[in-house]
N, C-alpha and C positions, 0 to 999 in steps of 0.2 A: 712810519708818522708818530706824533707826539703820546696818538690812542695805541698801539700800535705798541711802541718801548713803553707804556702805558700796566698792555696789556700783561704784558710780557716778565716785568715787572711781579707783581701783582696775584699770574699764578708762580711765577717758581718762589717764592713767601710760601707756599706752602710742600714745597721743594722737600725734601728727606737735606743733608749737607751731602751728599750722595751724592744725589740725584745735583747740586747743584752744582757739585764740581764735575760731574760729567755734564754740564747740559756749558759749560765752562770752557773743555779742553770740544769738547766734539766740537763745537759751536764758536766758539769764541772769539779759543784758538787754532780752528782749522783742522785740528785730528784724524787721521784718519780712522777705522774704527781699529785694523790693526794697531794701527800705533794704542790704541790706546790699551785695545786687551794684552799689549806685553805690557807697559808703565802697570798694567793692575794686576800684572798670570793668570790674565783670565782666557779661553776661547777671542774668537771673532765675532763665533755663534751668540755666548750671553756677551755683547759688548752689543748686538744689534738686538737684541732682547730686550735693552737698559733702552736702545735707544727712541726700541719702537711703543715700551713701556711709557716714553715722558710725551711723548709723540701723544699720546693715547689722552697725556695727560692734558696733554695742551686743549683737546680736539676738547673731551670732557669741559673743563673749565670754556670755551669761547662757542658750546653752541650752550651754557645756561641760560 
């Protein structure tokens, strides 16, 4: 819905460029954690931690 899209846009404005790029790869381009890890040259566990951090940022914004 429009409200959800607006919330996502406002929240992502607070993200670093790297976090926005990660969101693009993971949620728009629908890449797996392993694909992102290979592209960034990091472990899949690192990607999992980044994703958890981003999900927590969304949750914090939602609960405000």
